[in-house]
VOTIKE-108973 format. One record per residue (C-alpha): residue number from 1; x, y, z; chain. Coordinates in nm, 3 decimals. Each point is the difference from the previous one (the first is absolute). Layout:
N
<r><pos>NUM</pos><x>X</x><y>Y</y><z>Z</z><unit>A</unit></r>
...
This chain:
294
<r><pos>1</pos><x>9.808</x><y>13.718</y><z>11.532</z><unit>A</unit></r>
<r><pos>2</pos><x>-0.120</x><y>-0.263</y><z>0.247</z><unit>A</unit></r>
<r><pos>3</pos><x>-0.060</x><y>0.240</y><z>0.286</z><unit>A</unit></r>
<r><pos>4</pos><x>-0.217</x><y>0.223</y><z>-0.219</z><unit>A</unit></r>
<r><pos>5</pos><x>-0.227</x><y>-0.261</y><z>-0.158</z><unit>A</unit></r>
<r><pos>6</pos><x>-0.348</x><y>-0.075</y><z>0.124</z><unit>A</unit></r>
<r><pos>7</pos><x>-0.159</x><y>-0.342</y><z>0.023</z><unit>A</unit></r>
<r><pos>8</pos><x>-0.342</x><y>-0.161</y><z>0.022</z><unit>A</unit></r>
<r><pos>9</pos><x>-0.069</x><y>-0.347</y><z>0.137</z><unit>A</unit></r>
<r><pos>10</pos><x>-0.269</x><y>-0.219</y><z>-0.154</z><unit>A</unit></r>
<r><pos>11</pos><x>-0.066</x><y>-0.297</y><z>0.227</z><unit>A</unit></r>
<r><pos>12</pos><x>0.053</x><y>0.065</y><z>0.369</z><unit>A</unit></r>
<r><pos>13</pos><x>0.096</x><y>-0.334</y><z>0.148</z><unit>A</unit></r>
<r><pos>14</pos><x>0.331</x><y>-0.086</y><z>0.164</z><unit>A</unit></r>
<r><pos>15</pos><x>0.213</x><y>0.074</y><z>-0.305</z><unit>A</unit></r>
<r><pos>16</pos><x>-0.179</x><y>0.329</y><z>-0.062</z><unit>A</unit></r>
<r><pos>17</pos><x>0.044</x><y>0.101</y><z>0.362</z><unit>A</unit></r>
<r><pos>18</pos><x>0.371</x><y>-0.090</y><z>-0.006</z><unit>A</unit></r>
<r><pos>19</pos><x>0.061</x><y>0.205</y><z>-0.313</z><unit>A</unit></r>
<r><pos>20</pos><x>-0.207</x><y>0.292</y><z>0.131</z><unit>A</unit></r>
<r><pos>21</pos><x>0.192</x><y>0.023</y><z>0.326</z><unit>A</unit></r>
<r><pos>22</pos><x>0.345</x><y>-0.046</y><z>-0.153</z><unit>A</unit></r>
<r><pos>23</pos><x>-0.051</x><y>0.230</y><z>-0.298</z><unit>A</unit></r>
<r><pos>24</pos><x>-0.127</x><y>0.282</y><z>0.219</z><unit>A</unit></r>
<r><pos>25</pos><x>0.292</x><y>-0.044</y><z>0.238</z><unit>A</unit></r>
<r><pos>26</pos><x>0.240</x><y>0.007</y><z>-0.297</z><unit>A</unit></r>
<r><pos>27</pos><x>-0.132</x><y>0.335</y><z>-0.125</z><unit>A</unit></r>
<r><pos>28</pos><x>-0.260</x><y>-0.097</y><z>-0.257</z><unit>A</unit></r>
<r><pos>29</pos><x>-0.324</x><y>0.196</y><z>0.024</z><unit>A</unit></r>
<r><pos>30</pos><x>-0.324</x><y>-0.197</y><z>0.056</z><unit>A</unit></r>
<r><pos>31</pos><x>-0.279</x><y>0.119</y><z>-0.226</z><unit>A</unit></r>
<r><pos>32</pos><x>-0.277</x><y>-0.262</y><z>0.004</z><unit>A</unit></r>
<r><pos>33</pos><x>-0.116</x><y>-0.337</y><z>0.130</z><unit>A</unit></r>
<r><pos>34</pos><x>-0.264</x><y>-0.240</y><z>-0.131</z><unit>A</unit></r>
<r><pos>35</pos><x>-0.110</x><y>-0.344</y><z>0.109</z><unit>A</unit></r>
<r><pos>36</pos><x>-0.310</x><y>-0.217</y><z>-0.019</z><unit>A</unit></r>
<r><pos>37</pos><x>-0.044</x><y>0.081</y><z>0.367</z><unit>A</unit></r>
<r><pos>38</pos><x>-0.022</x><y>0.372</y><z>0.070</z><unit>A</unit></r>
<r><pos>39</pos><x>0.111</x><y>-0.058</y><z>0.359</z><unit>A</unit></r>
<r><pos>40</pos><x>0.317</x><y>-0.171</y><z>-0.124</z><unit>A</unit></r>
<r><pos>41</pos><x>0.073</x><y>0.289</y><z>-0.233</z><unit>A</unit></r>
<r><pos>42</pos><x>-0.044</x><y>0.246</y><z>0.286</z><unit>A</unit></r>
<r><pos>43</pos><x>0.218</x><y>-0.207</y><z>0.229</z><unit>A</unit></r>
<r><pos>44</pos><x>0.286</x><y>-0.011</y><z>-0.249</z><unit>A</unit></r>
<r><pos>45</pos><x>-0.036</x><y>0.370</y><z>-0.079</z><unit>A</unit></r>
<r><pos>46</pos><x>0.043</x><y>0.065</y><z>0.372</z><unit>A</unit></r>
<r><pos>47</pos><x>0.309</x><y>-0.221</y><z>0.006</z><unit>A</unit></r>
<r><pos>48</pos><x>0.146</x><y>0.213</y><z>-0.279</z><unit>A</unit></r>
<r><pos>49</pos><x>-0.084</x><y>0.323</y><z>0.181</z><unit>A</unit></r>
<r><pos>50</pos><x>-0.228</x><y>0.108</y><z>-0.283</z><unit>A</unit></r>
<r><pos>51</pos><x>-0.223</x><y>0.299</y><z>0.079</z><unit>A</unit></r>
<r><pos>52</pos><x>-0.181</x><y>0.032</y><z>-0.335</z><unit>A</unit></r>
<r><pos>53</pos><x>-0.342</x><y>-0.104</y><z>-0.123</z><unit>A</unit></r>
<r><pos>54</pos><x>0.099</x><y>-0.257</y><z>-0.264</z><unit>A</unit></r>
<r><pos>55</pos><x>-0.114</x><y>-0.312</y><z>0.185</z><unit>A</unit></r>
<r><pos>56</pos><x>-0.252</x><y>-0.221</y><z>-0.176</z><unit>A</unit></r>
<r><pos>57</pos><x>-0.109</x><y>-0.346</y><z>-0.109</z><unit>A</unit></r>
<r><pos>58</pos><x>0.047</x><y>0.109</y><z>-0.363</z><unit>A</unit></r>
<r><pos>59</pos><x>0.360</x><y>0.017</y><z>-0.128</z><unit>A</unit></r>
<r><pos>60</pos><x>-0.062</x><y>0.269</y><z>-0.262</z><unit>A</unit></r>
<r><pos>61</pos><x>-0.125</x><y>0.237</y><z>0.267</z><unit>A</unit></r>
<r><pos>62</pos><x>0.337</x><y>0.012</y><z>0.181</z><unit>A</unit></r>
<r><pos>63</pos><x>0.266</x><y>-0.011</y><z>-0.272</z><unit>A</unit></r>
<r><pos>64</pos><x>-0.028</x><y>0.347</y><z>-0.152</z><unit>A</unit></r>
<r><pos>65</pos><x>0.293</x><y>0.151</y><z>0.192</z><unit>A</unit></r>
<r><pos>66</pos><x>0.232</x><y>-0.302</y><z>0.006</z><unit>A</unit></r>
<r><pos>67</pos><x>0.329</x><y>-0.022</y><z>-0.190</z><unit>A</unit></r>
<r><pos>68</pos><x>0.016</x><y>-0.372</y><z>0.082</z><unit>A</unit></r>
<r><pos>69</pos><x>-0.300</x><y>-0.227</y><z>0.051</z><unit>A</unit></r>
<r><pos>70</pos><x>0.069</x><y>-0.325</y><z>0.186</z><unit>A</unit></r>
<r><pos>71</pos><x>-0.243</x><y>-0.288</y><z>-0.048</z><unit>A</unit></r>
<r><pos>72</pos><x>0.033</x><y>-0.221</y><z>0.307</z><unit>A</unit></r>
<r><pos>73</pos><x>-0.322</x><y>-0.189</y><z>-0.065</z><unit>A</unit></r>
<r><pos>74</pos><x>-0.030</x><y>-0.381</y><z>-0.012</z><unit>A</unit></r>
<r><pos>75</pos><x>0.144</x><y>-0.144</y><z>-0.321</z><unit>A</unit></r>
<r><pos>76</pos><x>-0.335</x><y>-0.112</y><z>-0.139</z><unit>A</unit></r>
<r><pos>77</pos><x>-0.142</x><y>0.353</y><z>-0.019</z><unit>A</unit></r>
<r><pos>78</pos><x>0.305</x><y>0.191</y><z>-0.133</z><unit>A</unit></r>
<r><pos>79</pos><x>-0.098</x><y>-0.021</y><z>-0.366</z><unit>A</unit></r>
<r><pos>80</pos><x>-0.366</x><y>0.086</y><z>0.064</z><unit>A</unit></r>
<r><pos>81</pos><x>0.096</x><y>0.292</y><z>0.225</z><unit>A</unit></r>
<r><pos>82</pos><x>0.235</x><y>0.134</y><z>-0.266</z><unit>A</unit></r>
<r><pos>83</pos><x>-0.271</x><y>-0.029</y><z>-0.263</z><unit>A</unit></r>
<r><pos>84</pos><x>-0.246</x><y>0.193</y><z>0.217</z><unit>A</unit></r>
<r><pos>85</pos><x>0.261</x><y>0.268</y><z>0.066</z><unit>A</unit></r>
<r><pos>86</pos><x>0.065</x><y>0.035</y><z>-0.372</z><unit>A</unit></r>
<r><pos>87</pos><x>-0.371</x><y>0.036</y><z>-0.075</z><unit>A</unit></r>
<r><pos>88</pos><x>-0.064</x><y>0.259</y><z>0.272</z><unit>A</unit></r>
<r><pos>89</pos><x>0.328</x><y>0.187</y><z>-0.058</z><unit>A</unit></r>
<r><pos>90</pos><x>0.080</x><y>0.224</y><z>0.297</z><unit>A</unit></r>
<r><pos>91</pos><x>0.382</x><y>-0.021</y><z>-0.005</z><unit>A</unit></r>
<r><pos>92</pos><x>0.241</x><y>0.282</y><z>-0.067</z><unit>A</unit></r>
<r><pos>93</pos><x>0.206</x><y>0.013</y><z>-0.316</z><unit>A</unit></r>
<r><pos>94</pos><x>0.336</x><y>-0.173</y><z>0.040</z><unit>A</unit></r>
<r><pos>95</pos><x>-0.108</x><y>-0.216</y><z>0.293</z><unit>A</unit></r>
<r><pos>96</pos><x>0.155</x><y>-0.343</y><z>0.041</z><unit>A</unit></r>
<r><pos>97</pos><x>-0.203</x><y>-0.299</y><z>0.118</z><unit>A</unit></r>
<r><pos>98</pos><x>0.175</x><y>-0.283</y><z>0.180</z><unit>A</unit></r>
<r><pos>99</pos><x>-0.163</x><y>-0.314</y><z>0.131</z><unit>A</unit></r>
<r><pos>100</pos><x>0.162</x><y>-0.204</y><z>0.275</z><unit>A</unit></r>
<r><pos>101</pos><x>-0.077</x><y>-0.360</y><z>-0.097</z><unit>A</unit></r>
<r><pos>102</pos><x>0.284</x><y>-0.248</y><z>0.017</z><unit>A</unit></r>
<r><pos>103</pos><x>-0.142</x><y>-0.235</y><z>-0.263</z><unit>A</unit></r>
<r><pos>104</pos><x>-0.163</x><y>0.231</y><z>-0.256</z><unit>A</unit></r>
<r><pos>105</pos><x>0.179</x><y>0.232</y><z>-0.239</z><unit>A</unit></r>
<r><pos>106</pos><x>-0.074</x><y>0.355</y><z>-0.107</z><unit>A</unit></r>
<r><pos>107</pos><x>-0.200</x><y>-0.135</y><z>-0.293</z><unit>A</unit></r>
<r><pos>108</pos><x>-0.291</x><y>-0.014</y><z>0.247</z><unit>A</unit></r>
<r><pos>109</pos><x>-0.005</x><y>0.379</y><z>-0.036</z><unit>A</unit></r>
<r><pos>110</pos><x>-0.026</x><y>-0.001</y><z>-0.379</z><unit>A</unit></r>
<r><pos>111</pos><x>-0.317</x><y>0.211</y><z>0.000</z><unit>A</unit></r>
<r><pos>112</pos><x>0.183</x><y>0.278</y><z>0.185</z><unit>A</unit></r>
<r><pos>113</pos><x>0.304</x><y>-0.034</y><z>-0.225</z><unit>A</unit></r>
<r><pos>114</pos><x>-0.231</x><y>0.039</y><z>-0.301</z><unit>A</unit></r>
<r><pos>115</pos><x>-0.140</x><y>0.313</y><z>0.166</z><unit>A</unit></r>
<r><pos>116</pos><x>0.348</x><y>0.154</y><z>0.002</z><unit>A</unit></r>
<r><pos>117</pos><x>0.121</x><y>-0.069</y><z>0.353</z><unit>A</unit></r>
<r><pos>118</pos><x>0.333</x><y>-0.157</y><z>0.091</z><unit>A</unit></r>
<r><pos>119</pos><x>-0.057</x><y>-0.343</y><z>0.152</z><unit>A</unit></r>
<r><pos>120</pos><x>0.212</x><y>-0.242</y><z>0.196</z><unit>A</unit></r>
<r><pos>121</pos><x>0.019</x><y>-0.212</y><z>0.312</z><unit>A</unit></r>
<r><pos>122</pos><x>0.201</x><y>0.011</y><z>0.322</z><unit>A</unit></r>
<r><pos>123</pos><x>0.010</x><y>-0.305</y><z>0.224</z><unit>A</unit></r>
<r><pos>124</pos><x>0.172</x><y>-0.014</y><z>0.338</z><unit>A</unit></r>
<r><pos>125</pos><x>0.144</x><y>-0.350</y><z>0.030</z><unit>A</unit></r>
<r><pos>126</pos><x>-0.148</x><y>-0.060</y><z>0.345</z><unit>A</unit></r>
<r><pos>127</pos><x>-0.335</x><y>-0.055</y><z>0.165</z><unit>A</unit></r>
<r><pos>128</pos><x>-0.177</x><y>0.274</y><z>0.193</z><unit>A</unit></r>
<r><pos>129</pos><x>-0.089</x><y>-0.084</y><z>0.356</z><unit>A</unit></r>
<r><pos>130</pos><x>-0.104</x><y>0.245</y><z>0.264</z><unit>A</unit></r>
<r><pos>131</pos><x>0.317</x><y>0.209</y><z>0.019</z><unit>A</unit></r>
<r><pos>132</pos><x>0.089</x><y>0.177</y><z>0.325</z><unit>A</unit></r>
<r><pos>133</pos><x>-0.106</x><y>0.364</y><z>-0.006</z><unit>A</unit></r>
<r><pos>134</pos><x>0.269</x><y>0.219</y><z>-0.147</z><unit>A</unit></r>
<r><pos>135</pos><x>0.202</x><y>-0.285</y><z>-0.152</z><unit>A</unit></r>
<r><pos>136</pos><x>0.075</x><y>0.021</y><z>-0.372</z><unit>A</unit></r>
<r><pos>137</pos><x>-0.086</x><y>-0.345</y><z>-0.144</z><unit>A</unit></r>
<r><pos>138</pos><x>0.183</x><y>0.079</y><z>-0.326</z><unit>A</unit></r>
<r><pos>139</pos><x>0.342</x><y>0.064</y><z>0.155</z><unit>A</unit></r>
<r><pos>140</pos><x>0.251</x><y>-0.240</y><z>-0.153</z><unit>A</unit></r>
<r><pos>141</pos><x>-0.266</x><y>-0.179</y><z>-0.205</z><unit>A</unit></r>
<r><pos>142</pos><x>0.050</x><y>-0.109</y><z>-0.362</z><unit>A</unit></r>
<r><pos>143</pos><x>-0.270</x><y>0.153</y><z>-0.225</z><unit>A</unit></r>
<r><pos>144</pos><x>-0.079</x><y>-0.136</y><z>-0.345</z><unit>A</unit></r>
<r><pos>145</pos><x>-0.100</x><y>0.259</y><z>-0.260</z><unit>A</unit></r>
<r><pos>146</pos><x>-0.110</x><y>-0.022</y><z>-0.363</z><unit>A</unit></r>
<r><pos>147</pos><x>-0.207</x><y>0.185</y><z>-0.258</z><unit>A</unit></r>
<r><pos>148</pos><x>0.036</x><y>0.302</y><z>-0.226</z><unit>A</unit></r>
<r><pos>149</pos><x>0.327</x><y>0.190</y><z>0.017</z><unit>A</unit></r>
<r><pos>150</pos><x>-0.120</x><y>0.309</y><z>0.187</z><unit>A</unit></r>
<r><pos>151</pos><x>-0.210</x><y>-0.204</y><z>0.242</z><unit>A</unit></r>
<r><pos>152</pos><x>0.299</x><y>-0.225</y><z>0.072</z><unit>A</unit></r>
<r><pos>153</pos><x>0.217</x><y>0.302</y><z>0.073</z><unit>A</unit></r>
<r><pos>154</pos><x>-0.254</x><y>0.145</y><z>0.239</z><unit>A</unit></r>
<r><pos>155</pos><x>-0.041</x><y>-0.339</y><z>0.167</z><unit>A</unit></r>
<r><pos>156</pos><x>0.378</x><y>-0.022</y><z>0.036</z><unit>A</unit></r>
<r><pos>157</pos><x>0.016</x><y>0.340</y><z>0.169</z><unit>A</unit></r>
<r><pos>158</pos><x>-0.290</x><y>-0.095</y><z>0.227</z><unit>A</unit></r>
<r><pos>159</pos><x>0.163</x><y>-0.329</y><z>0.103</z><unit>A</unit></r>
<r><pos>160</pos><x>0.332</x><y>0.168</y><z>0.079</z><unit>A</unit></r>
<r><pos>161</pos><x>-0.169</x><y>0.284</y><z>0.187</z><unit>A</unit></r>
<r><pos>162</pos><x>-0.180</x><y>-0.257</y><z>0.215</z><unit>A</unit></r>
<r><pos>163</pos><x>0.333</x><y>-0.164</y><z>0.085</z><unit>A</unit></r>
<r><pos>164</pos><x>-0.048</x><y>-0.300</y><z>-0.226</z><unit>A</unit></r>
<r><pos>165</pos><x>0.214</x><y>-0.139</y><z>-0.280</z><unit>A</unit></r>
<r><pos>166</pos><x>-0.174</x><y>-0.002</y><z>-0.339</z><unit>A</unit></r>
<r><pos>167</pos><x>0.071</x><y>-0.256</y><z>-0.270</z><unit>A</unit></r>
<r><pos>168</pos><x>-0.160</x><y>-0.019</y><z>-0.343</z><unit>A</unit></r>
<r><pos>169</pos><x>-0.199</x><y>-0.294</y><z>-0.135</z><unit>A</unit></r>
<r><pos>170</pos><x>-0.099</x><y>-0.064</y><z>-0.361</z><unit>A</unit></r>
<r><pos>171</pos><x>-0.372</x><y>0.062</y><z>-0.033</z><unit>A</unit></r>
<r><pos>172</pos><x>-0.046</x><y>-0.340</y><z>-0.161</z><unit>A</unit></r>
<r><pos>173</pos><x>0.187</x><y>-0.162</y><z>0.289</z><unit>A</unit></r>
<r><pos>174</pos><x>-0.214</x><y>0.131</y><z>0.285</z><unit>A</unit></r>
<r><pos>175</pos><x>-0.189</x><y>-0.323</y><z>0.071</z><unit>A</unit></r>
<r><pos>176</pos><x>0.313</x><y>-0.216</y><z>0.007</z><unit>A</unit></r>
<r><pos>177</pos><x>0.162</x><y>0.259</y><z>0.229</z><unit>A</unit></r>
<r><pos>178</pos><x>-0.291</x><y>-0.056</y><z>0.236</z><unit>A</unit></r>
<r><pos>179</pos><x>0.041</x><y>-0.376</y><z>-0.029</z><unit>A</unit></r>
<r><pos>180</pos><x>0.363</x><y>0.043</y><z>0.106</z><unit>A</unit></r>
<r><pos>181</pos><x>-0.111</x><y>0.197</y><z>0.305</z><unit>A</unit></r>
<r><pos>182</pos><x>-0.252</x><y>-0.272</y><z>0.091</z><unit>A</unit></r>
<r><pos>183</pos><x>0.269</x><y>-0.269</y><z>-0.024</z><unit>A</unit></r>
<r><pos>184</pos><x>0.242</x><y>0.206</y><z>0.211</z><unit>A</unit></r>
<r><pos>185</pos><x>-0.253</x><y>0.086</y><z>0.271</z><unit>A</unit></r>
<r><pos>186</pos><x>-0.306</x><y>-0.226</y><z>0.007</z><unit>A</unit></r>
<r><pos>187</pos><x>0.173</x><y>-0.317</y><z>-0.113</z><unit>A</unit></r>
<r><pos>188</pos><x>0.291</x><y>0.064</y><z>0.235</z><unit>A</unit></r>
<r><pos>189</pos><x>-0.254</x><y>-0.029</y><z>0.281</z><unit>A</unit></r>
<r><pos>190</pos><x>-0.117</x><y>-0.332</y><z>-0.147</z><unit>A</unit></r>
<r><pos>191</pos><x>0.359</x><y>-0.121</y><z>-0.030</z><unit>A</unit></r>
<r><pos>192</pos><x>0.084</x><y>0.096</y><z>0.358</z><unit>A</unit></r>
<r><pos>193</pos><x>-0.316</x><y>-0.170</y><z>0.128</z><unit>A</unit></r>
<r><pos>194</pos><x>0.100</x><y>-0.314</y><z>-0.191</z><unit>A</unit></r>
<r><pos>195</pos><x>0.352</x><y>0.004</y><z>0.145</z><unit>A</unit></r>
<r><pos>196</pos><x>-0.138</x><y>0.041</y><z>0.353</z><unit>A</unit></r>
<r><pos>197</pos><x>-0.244</x><y>-0.287</y><z>-0.058</z><unit>A</unit></r>
<r><pos>198</pos><x>0.286</x><y>-0.227</y><z>-0.109</z><unit>A</unit></r>
<r><pos>199</pos><x>0.201</x><y>0.107</y><z>0.302</z><unit>A</unit></r>
<r><pos>200</pos><x>-0.298</x><y>-0.082</y><z>0.218</z><unit>A</unit></r>
<r><pos>201</pos><x>-0.013</x><y>-0.347</y><z>-0.153</z><unit>A</unit></r>
<r><pos>202</pos><x>0.357</x><y>-0.052</y><z>0.127</z><unit>A</unit></r>
<r><pos>203</pos><x>-0.118</x><y>0.038</y><z>0.358</z><unit>A</unit></r>
<r><pos>204</pos><x>0.086</x><y>0.367</y><z>0.054</z><unit>A</unit></r>
<r><pos>205</pos><x>-0.248</x><y>0.207</y><z>0.203</z><unit>A</unit></r>
<r><pos>206</pos><x>-0.209</x><y>0.179</y><z>-0.269</z><unit>A</unit></r>
<r><pos>207</pos><x>0.010</x><y>0.324</y><z>0.201</z><unit>A</unit></r>
<r><pos>208</pos><x>0.379</x><y>0.005</y><z>-0.031</z><unit>A</unit></r>
<r><pos>209</pos><x>0.005</x><y>-0.068</y><z>-0.376</z><unit>A</unit></r>
<r><pos>210</pos><x>0.050</x><y>0.352</y><z>-0.128</z><unit>A</unit></r>
<r><pos>211</pos><x>0.254</x><y>0.092</y><z>0.268</z><unit>A</unit></r>
<r><pos>212</pos><x>0.206</x><y>-0.305</y><z>-0.097</z><unit>A</unit></r>
<r><pos>213</pos><x>-0.017</x><y>0.071</y><z>-0.374</z><unit>A</unit></r>
<r><pos>214</pos><x>0.034</x><y>0.380</y><z>0.019</z><unit>A</unit></r>
<r><pos>215</pos><x>0.384</x><y>0.018</y><z>0.002</z><unit>A</unit></r>
<r><pos>216</pos><x>0.009</x><y>-0.231</y><z>-0.303</z><unit>A</unit></r>
<r><pos>217</pos><x>-0.267</x><y>0.204</y><z>-0.177</z><unit>A</unit></r>
<r><pos>218</pos><x>0.169</x><y>0.334</y><z>0.068</z><unit>A</unit></r>
<r><pos>219</pos><x>0.340</x><y>-0.139</y><z>-0.098</z><unit>A</unit></r>
<r><pos>220</pos><x>-0.141</x><y>-0.124</y><z>-0.330</z><unit>A</unit></r>
<r><pos>221</pos><x>-0.160</x><y>0.338</y><z>-0.071</z><unit>A</unit></r>
<r><pos>222</pos><x>0.334</x><y>0.166</y><z>0.073</z><unit>A</unit></r>
<r><pos>223</pos><x>0.176</x><y>-0.236</y><z>-0.241</z><unit>A</unit></r>
<r><pos>224</pos><x>-0.256</x><y>0.075</y><z>-0.272</z><unit>A</unit></r>
<r><pos>225</pos><x>0.053</x><y>0.372</y><z>0.055</z><unit>A</unit></r>
<r><pos>226</pos><x>0.378</x><y>-0.023</y><z>-0.017</z><unit>A</unit></r>
<r><pos>227</pos><x>0.049</x><y>-0.274</y><z>-0.259</z><unit>A</unit></r>
<r><pos>228</pos><x>-0.324</x><y>-0.031</y><z>-0.199</z><unit>A</unit></r>
<r><pos>229</pos><x>-0.253</x><y>-0.282</y><z>0.008</z><unit>A</unit></r>
<r><pos>230</pos><x>0.195</x><y>-0.248</y><z>-0.214</z><unit>A</unit></r>
<r><pos>231</pos><x>0.327</x><y>0.025</y><z>0.193</z><unit>A</unit></r>
<r><pos>232</pos><x>-0.179</x><y>0.005</y><z>0.337</z><unit>A</unit></r>
<r><pos>233</pos><x>-0.132</x><y>-0.353</y><z>-0.051</z><unit>A</unit></r>
<r><pos>234</pos><x>0.136</x><y>-0.259</y><z>0.243</z><unit>A</unit></r>
<r><pos>235</pos><x>-0.108</x><y>-0.350</y><z>0.100</z><unit>A</unit></r>
<r><pos>236</pos><x>-0.018</x><y>-0.351</y><z>-0.143</z><unit>A</unit></r>
<r><pos>237</pos><x>-0.133</x><y>0.087</y><z>-0.345</z><unit>A</unit></r>
<r><pos>238</pos><x>0.271</x><y>0.251</y><z>-0.087</z><unit>A</unit></r>
<r><pos>239</pos><x>0.255</x><y>-0.256</y><z>0.129</z><unit>A</unit></r>
<r><pos>240</pos><x>-0.156</x><y>-0.271</y><z>-0.215</z><unit>A</unit></r>
<r><pos>241</pos><x>-0.070</x><y>-0.216</y><z>0.304</z><unit>A</unit></r>
<r><pos>242</pos><x>-0.265</x><y>-0.224</y><z>-0.151</z><unit>A</unit></r>
<r><pos>243</pos><x>0.005</x><y>-0.242</y><z>0.294</z><unit>A</unit></r>
<r><pos>244</pos><x>-0.106</x><y>0.269</y><z>0.249</z><unit>A</unit></r>
<r><pos>245</pos><x>-0.276</x><y>0.127</y><z>-0.229</z><unit>A</unit></r>
<r><pos>246</pos><x>-0.125</x><y>-0.357</y><z>-0.044</z><unit>A</unit></r>
<r><pos>247</pos><x>0.000</x><y>-0.043</y><z>0.379</z><unit>A</unit></r>
<r><pos>248</pos><x>-0.193</x><y>0.327</y><z>0.041</z><unit>A</unit></r>
<r><pos>249</pos><x>-0.265</x><y>-0.121</y><z>-0.241</z><unit>A</unit></r>
<r><pos>250</pos><x>-0.038</x><y>-0.336</y><z>0.177</z><unit>A</unit></r>
<r><pos>251</pos><x>-0.020</x><y>0.159</y><z>0.345</z><unit>A</unit></r>
<r><pos>252</pos><x>-0.248</x><y>0.268</y><z>-0.102</z><unit>A</unit></r>
<r><pos>253</pos><x>-0.215</x><y>-0.262</y><z>-0.172</z><unit>A</unit></r>
<r><pos>254</pos><x>-0.008</x><y>-0.194</y><z>0.327</z><unit>A</unit></r>
<r><pos>255</pos><x>-0.025</x><y>0.278</y><z>0.262</z><unit>A</unit></r>
<r><pos>256</pos><x>-0.154</x><y>0.301</y><z>-0.179</z><unit>A</unit></r>
<r><pos>257</pos><x>-0.154</x><y>-0.120</y><z>-0.327</z><unit>A</unit></r>
<r><pos>258</pos><x>-0.205</x><y>0.317</y><z>-0.040</z><unit>A</unit></r>
<r><pos>259</pos><x>0.330</x><y>0.186</y><z>-0.057</z><unit>A</unit></r>
<r><pos>260</pos><x>0.141</x><y>-0.231</y><z>-0.267</z><unit>A</unit></r>
<r><pos>261</pos><x>-0.146</x><y>0.171</y><z>-0.307</z><unit>A</unit></r>
<r><pos>262</pos><x>0.141</x><y>0.338</y><z>0.111</z><unit>A</unit></r>
<r><pos>263</pos><x>0.342</x><y>-0.153</y><z>0.072</z><unit>A</unit></r>
<r><pos>264</pos><x>0.000</x><y>-0.161</y><z>-0.346</z><unit>A</unit></r>
<r><pos>265</pos><x>-0.097</x><y>0.325</y><z>-0.172</z><unit>A</unit></r>
<r><pos>266</pos><x>0.248</x><y>0.222</y><z>0.184</z><unit>A</unit></r>
<r><pos>267</pos><x>0.270</x><y>-0.260</y><z>-0.043</z><unit>A</unit></r>
<r><pos>268</pos><x>-0.043</x><y>-0.009</y><z>-0.377</z><unit>A</unit></r>
<r><pos>269</pos><x>0.034</x><y>0.377</y><z>-0.023</z><unit>A</unit></r>
<r><pos>270</pos><x>0.304</x><y>-0.014</y><z>0.227</z><unit>A</unit></r>
<r><pos>271</pos><x>0.161</x><y>-0.256</y><z>-0.232</z><unit>A</unit></r>
<r><pos>272</pos><x>-0.031</x><y>0.250</y><z>-0.283</z><unit>A</unit></r>
<r><pos>273</pos><x>0.168</x><y>0.270</y><z>0.209</z><unit>A</unit></r>
<r><pos>274</pos><x>0.284</x><y>-0.239</y><z>0.083</z><unit>A</unit></r>
<r><pos>275</pos><x>0.028</x><y>-0.087</y><z>-0.370</z><unit>A</unit></r>
<r><pos>276</pos><x>0.009</x><y>0.370</y><z>-0.092</z><unit>A</unit></r>
<r><pos>277</pos><x>0.280</x><y>0.048</y><z>0.251</z><unit>A</unit></r>
<r><pos>278</pos><x>0.193</x><y>-0.289</y><z>-0.155</z><unit>A</unit></r>
<r><pos>279</pos><x>0.045</x><y>-0.184</y><z>0.327</z><unit>A</unit></r>
<r><pos>280</pos><x>-0.154</x><y>-0.329</y><z>-0.115</z><unit>A</unit></r>
<r><pos>281</pos><x>0.058</x><y>-0.213</y><z>-0.308</z><unit>A</unit></r>
<r><pos>282</pos><x>-0.268</x><y>-0.081</y><z>-0.255</z><unit>A</unit></r>
<r><pos>283</pos><x>-0.007</x><y>-0.357</y><z>0.133</z><unit>A</unit></r>
<r><pos>284</pos><x>-0.052</x><y>0.118</y><z>0.360</z><unit>A</unit></r>
<r><pos>285</pos><x>-0.268</x><y>0.239</y><z>-0.117</z><unit>A</unit></r>
<r><pos>286</pos><x>-0.189</x><y>-0.288</y><z>-0.163</z><unit>A</unit></r>
<r><pos>287</pos><x>0.039</x><y>-0.217</y><z>0.312</z><unit>A</unit></r>
<r><pos>288</pos><x>-0.131</x><y>0.274</y><z>0.230</z><unit>A</unit></r>
<r><pos>289</pos><x>-0.296</x><y>0.074</y><z>-0.224</z><unit>A</unit></r>
<r><pos>290</pos><x>-0.083</x><y>-0.370</y><z>-0.009</z><unit>A</unit></r>
<r><pos>291</pos><x>0.002</x><y>-0.019</y><z>0.380</z><unit>A</unit></r>
<r><pos>292</pos><x>-0.215</x><y>0.313</y><z>0.023</z><unit>A</unit></r>
<r><pos>293</pos><x>-0.252</x><y>-0.130</y><z>-0.251</z><unit>A</unit></r>
<r><pos>294</pos><x>-0.116</x><y>-0.257</y><z>0.254</z><unit>A</unit></r>
């Protein structure tokens, strides 16, 4: 099925270009490209090896031959674009429409669903940089999918054909799924920066901070993978070592006060993980929370 289906791309930025290249290489047939910039649409059509005439700034002018329409536009125009497409028609019967937002659900496409098309979303759990020519950016990537049954099935086939691993999200849970991704990626950067700042406050050369912490970081990630987040927890809180936590708080307050609020917050959440694991008593839990309430 996948190698015989045709696709159109609406929104020809980095994500659109990545999908266009990879889908064509995987055997899908390009059938149309639209973007606010005609030059961008033409560029992505060239990337896909498309030789046809369906290249435009108007989505409904390029979707007539597509079995699957991918909306890779910015999030804030997905709903409006779908509404315009529904008004102008121009899609073949039985077409599926998938948008690629990580935060928004398929309900953004309600106007197209009401018009009788299958709607869903497919979100590669990664960011799109400028990939080396010929490299498949979807290989080995987790891809979140949700929406109507047929759209989800076609998204699943697409993800697997691209070399990714699809997993299904509840439509109502799409935004919290995105929040989880932000915590895992963006806030991990913040956490690592904070750890390197604290290390710098100890007198370590800031340029060596990540190299020093990297084995610890990678070992922790390996423990989470093998044992789960709760059982991977180590350190003074899971041991119930209130004296060390109290000393941390006093030292951070003195040497890196800008980091104290974050240490308090993360510590409180870590106490709850230790409590869930059953490694600390109720009394120790209360003592730790008192120390971390500052």
